[in-house]
Each structure stands twice: as C-alpha cells, then as structure tokens.
C-alpha positions as CSV (number, residue, x, y, z in Angstrom):
1,M,-13.7,6.1,-27.2
2,S,-10.1,5.0,-26.7
3,I,-8.7,3.8,-23.4
4,K,-6.4,6.4,-21.8
5,L,-5.8,4.8,-18.4
6,I,-5.8,1.3,-16.9
7,A,-5.8,1.1,-13.1
8,V,-5.0,-2.4,-11.9
9,D,-4.9,-4.1,-8.5
10,I,-2.1,-6.6,-7.6
11,D,-3.2,-9.9,-6.1
12,G,-5.0,-12.1,-8.6
13,T,-4.7,-9.4,-11.3
14,L,-1.1,-8.4,-11.8
15,V,0.4,-11.4,-10.0
16,N,-0.6,-15.0,-9.9
17,S,-1.1,-17.2,-6.8
18,K,2.7,-17.4,-6.5
19,K,3.0,-13.6,-6.4
20,E,4.7,-13.7,-9.8
21,I,4.2,-11.5,-12.9
22,T,3.5,-13.8,-15.8
23,P,5.1,-13.1,-19.2
24,E,1.6,-12.4,-20.6
25,V,0.8,-9.8,-18.0
26,F,4.2,-8.1,-18.5
27,A,3.7,-8.1,-22.3
28,A,0.2,-6.7,-22.0
29,I,1.3,-3.8,-19.8
30,Q,4.2,-3.0,-22.1
31,D,1.9,-3.1,-25.2
32,A,-0.6,-0.8,-23.4
33,K,2.3,1.7,-22.7
34,K,3.5,1.6,-26.3
35,A,-0.1,2.4,-27.4
36,G,0.0,5.5,-25.2
37,V,-2.2,4.1,-22.4
38,K,-1.2,5.0,-18.9
39,V,-1.0,2.0,-16.6
40,M,-1.3,2.6,-12.9
41,I,-1.2,0.2,-9.9
42,A,-4.1,0.9,-7.5
43,T,-3.7,-1.1,-4.2
44,G,-4.3,-1.1,-0.5
45,R,-0.6,-1.8,0.0
46,P,1.9,1.0,0.9
47,I,4.5,2.2,-1.6
48,A,7.1,-0.1,-0.1
49,G,4.8,-3.0,-1.0
50,V,4.7,-2.1,-4.7
51,A,8.1,-0.7,-5.3
52,K,9.5,-3.9,-6.8
53,L,6.4,-4.3,-9.1
54,L,6.8,-0.8,-10.4
55,D,10.4,-1.6,-11.3
56,D,9.6,-5.0,-12.8
57,L,6.8,-3.6,-14.9
58,K,8.8,-0.5,-15.9
59,L,6.2,1.9,-14.4
60,R,8.6,4.5,-13.2
61,D,8.6,6.8,-16.2
62,E,7.8,10.5,-15.9
63,G,4.1,10.8,-15.8
64,D,3.5,7.4,-14.2
65,Y,1.5,7.3,-11.0
66,V,0.6,4.8,-8.3
67,V,-2.3,4.7,-5.9
68,T,-1.5,3.2,-2.5
69,F,-3.1,2.8,0.9
70,N,-6.5,2.2,-0.6
71,G,-6.4,5.6,-2.2
72,A,-5.0,7.6,0.7
73,L,-1.8,8.2,-1.2
74,V,-1.2,9.0,-4.8
75,Q,2.4,9.6,-6.0
76,E,4.4,10.1,-9.1
77,T,6.5,7.0,-9.4
78,A,9.5,8.6,-11.0
79,T,10.0,11.2,-8.3
80,G,7.9,10.1,-5.3
81,H,6.1,13.4,-5.4
82,E,2.8,13.1,-3.5
83,I,-0.3,14.3,-5.4
84,I,-2.8,13.2,-2.8
85,S,-2.0,12.3,0.9
86,E,-4.8,11.7,3.3
87,S,-3.9,10.5,6.8
88,L,-5.9,9.6,9.9
89,T,-6.0,11.8,12.9
90,Y,-4.7,10.7,16.3
91,E,-8.2,10.7,17.6
92,D,-9.2,8.3,14.7
93,Y,-6.4,6.0,15.7
94,L,-7.4,6.1,19.4
95,D,-11.0,5.2,18.4
96,M,-9.8,2.2,16.4
97,E,-7.4,1.1,19.0
98,F,-10.1,1.2,21.7
99,L,-12.5,-0.7,19.4
100,S,-9.9,-3.4,18.7
101,R,-9.4,-3.9,22.5
102,K,-13.2,-3.9,23.0
103,L,-13.6,-6.6,20.3
104,G,-10.6,-8.5,21.3
105,V,-8.9,-8.4,17.9
106,H,-5.4,-7.3,16.9
107,M,-5.1,-4.0,15.1
108,H,-2.1,-2.3,13.5
109,A,-1.5,1.1,12.1
110,I,0.5,1.8,9.0
111,T,2.6,4.8,8.3
112,K,4.6,5.5,5.2
113,D,7.6,4.0,7.0
114,G,6.4,1.1,9.1
115,I,3.7,-1.0,10.8
116,Y,2.9,-0.1,14.4
117,T,1.0,-2.2,16.9
118,A,0.1,-1.7,20.6
119,N,-0.3,-5.4,21.0
120,R,2.7,-6.9,22.9
121,N,1.7,-10.2,21.4
122,I,2.1,-9.2,17.8
123,G,-0.6,-10.8,15.7
124,K,0.0,-13.3,12.9
125,Y,-1.7,-11.0,10.4
126,T,0.5,-8.1,11.4
127,V,3.5,-10.3,10.7
128,H,2.0,-11.5,7.4
129,E,1.3,-7.9,6.3
130,S,4.9,-6.9,7.2
131,T,6.3,-9.6,5.0
132,L,3.9,-8.9,2.2
133,V,4.6,-5.2,2.0
134,S,8.3,-5.2,3.1
135,M,7.8,-3.0,6.1
136,P,9.2,-3.3,9.6
137,I,7.0,-3.8,12.7
138,F,7.2,-1.5,15.7
139,Y,5.6,-1.9,19.1
140,R,4.3,1.4,20.5
141,T,1.8,2.2,23.1
142,P,-1.2,4.3,22.0
143,E,0.3,7.3,23.8
144,E,3.5,7.0,21.7
145,M,1.5,7.2,18.5
146,S,0.5,10.8,18.8
147,D,3.3,12.1,16.5
148,K,2.9,9.4,13.8
149,E,1.3,10.2,10.4
150,I,-1.1,7.1,10.2
151,V,-2.3,6.4,6.7
152,K,-4.1,3.1,7.3
153,C,-5.3,0.8,10.1
154,M,-6.1,-2.9,9.8
155,F,-7.9,-5.2,12.2
C-alpha cells in the first residue's frame, strides 16, 4: 500500500526546539510532495499560527489542506475555503468560563480572529499563546462574548 497523505503536528515534529524548520524536514516534505503524497499540517493552533509554516513549506498549492484548532477547522490552504468548521455554543463558553472561575484558573477563548479573556489580569499563558500563534488578545466580559464564534477554549 502506498502512502497518500501525511498529517503532521508542529512542535517537536515540523520544527525543532528553536521553532525552526530544519533543512532535513524541508527536504523530506518537498520529496513527499514530488512523490505525489499530500502533506497536511494538523495542529491545535489557529490558522494565523500556521500561516508562515504553510508558506515556508510550500503547502499552499491547490488541493493542499490544513487542520487547525484541534480539528475544529479544516481549510484549503490556497483559498482559505472552509471544509469543516465546528464552533462552540455561547452556552458552552459560559460553562467553561464559570468552571474557570470556580477552579481559580485563567481561561481564554479563541476565535478565528483573536484571543478573548474575561480576566482583567491577563494570564501569562494567554500572553504566551498570543505570541505563539500571532493573534491579538482582547478583554471582554462574558456578556460581551455572545456574538463571537468561539472555536476553542484553553485553561
């Protein structure tokens, strides 16, 4: 049986501990593409957090796809067309926000456009995530989140 698709994560797989693509990884991906194998990034990051990797690895051709948000969003990389898009309900968000307060831990919600937190004291992991995935952070109360399409929440 020949391999038709390789789905690969980012940290510790595509990039090294310095967040760099090694020449060996780049060559392996290009060799796979030349052999007719589809190479697809599958990650928990949002699309903004993988855009540069898609460019660097030349994974934006017609028929290329990316899986982001832990599988909640699947897109064509050349056009951005969404194949699968699963978001959380506002009630899901409220449940998680309540739980985060009950447990005394920071929580943030991620949309396709940004990271939202109801914590006035923005947590260090929220700041880290924002830097890692190149997305802005917004403070919003839970009531102000009712119109947002939330794709992922992180505690």
